[in-house]
N, C-alpha and C positions, 0 to 999 in steps of 0.2 A: 526450528526449523521454518522453512521459508516454503511462504503459500500462494500460488499467481493465481490467478484468475482474469480471465478477459472476454469480451461480447464479441462479435464479428467485428465490430470495427477496431477492436485491437489486437484482433486472432494473428493477423502476421507480427507485431511488436512482441506479443508472448512467446510467439514460437520461435523466433529470432532470441530473446532475453533466452528461454533455455538452453537454445544451442551455447549461446554466450556463456551462462551461469555452468553449462555442463565441462567448458572447457576450462574454468576457472575451479572446478572442483567443489562448489555450492552443492549441499543439499535443497533439495527442493519438491515441494509438491505440486502437480498443476491439479486444479482444480475444476478445470473449464474454460472455456468449452474446448470440447474434446475435436471438432470441427468444423469449419466455418459455414456458417449459416444463416444466411442475413432475416431469417426471422428469429432469432434469437432473442432475450430478455438481458439484459445487463445486471438486472434484479438478482438471478438465480447465484450467478456466480460473484458475485458482491456477498452476497449471505454467505456462502459457503468458504469465500475467504475468512471474513469477518469472525463467523462463529470458531473457525477453527485458532485463530488468533487471540481471540475472546477465551479461550479456554487454557491458553497457555503463556505465561507472562514471558516467556523468550522466546516467542516465537513472533516473525514478522512478514509482512502481506506486501504484495503487488499487485495493484489491480490498473487493469489500463481499458480504457473504452474511448471512444473520440473525444467526447469535451472534457470526459473527466466528471463531470458533477454530479451524475447519476451513484454514481460507484459511490464517488464521496461521500455522498446523503443515506445512501444504505448501508456501510460499513459503520457510519457513527452513530448509528441505531443502535449498537451493540454496545453494552457496560466495559468499560476497559478500552474499546477502541481510541484509537487518535490518529485518524486517515485525515491525510493531507493532500493537496492536487501540487503538485511539486512544478515550481516555476522557472528554477535553475538550481547548479549545484550548492551555493550559498545560500538560500534559501533554506533547500531540505540540510545542511549542517546546521542549519538554525535549528529547524522543526526534532533536530535527532537530540540535537544539544540541552535544549533546552524545553522542548515541551518533549522527550520520548515518545517523539511521532511512530507507531509502530506498521503500519499500513502507509504506501508512496502509491500516489495516483499517478496515472500517464494520461493525460489527455492525445492520444493518437494523432486527430486532426489538425494540434497545435502546436507540434512538437515531434522534432527532424531527431530522427533513430538515434543519432549519436548525442545528441541533448540526453534524452533517455539513458543511455547508458551511464553517460556520468552523471545524473541525477541518481541512479539505481547502484551506481560503484559509491557515492558519496553515502548513500543509504545504509547501506549494508557494512558498510567500513566505521562510520560517526557513532562513539558512546555518548549516552546520556550523561551531563555531563554531573547531576544532581546536586546541584549547590540549594540550597534550604530553601530560597525563595522558588525555586521551579519544584521542590516537592511540594512545598505550601501550595503553590498554582494547582498540581494535581490532586492532590487531597482536597481542594475544594473543587475539580471536575466531579473525582468521586461523590462525594456527596452531594451534587446537585442532578448527578445520573442515578443516587438512591431515593430520591425525592421527586423524580419525575415520571 
């Protein structure tokens, strides 16, 4: 399952992304915002997406806000979440292959929508390679999460 969320600054990108995902026949769940509200808080939507992804190892998420920083920080507070701000398709591919990134963060104020679509496409189609050194590093992250 794919969970998607955005605050007011990412709302238009989220709505465009939902239309695009529907055309591609991707199943997703919109975790808000359900309407454009300039007073909403990114924390609510990041929490909803991260919670759902943290409860399902096969799930992925997309979070969109202006800078991307706030939603990335919130999402990474959840055990098992590996959220990262997407910079370009190559970086997103590396994040999926090496780090099993499970939430892609898009900075709508700094990313053209075509770039965002390219990163989302790579995020959804790239598999974790599962090399031994990558598994070892993910185990270290789990150990750190358990002890903090």
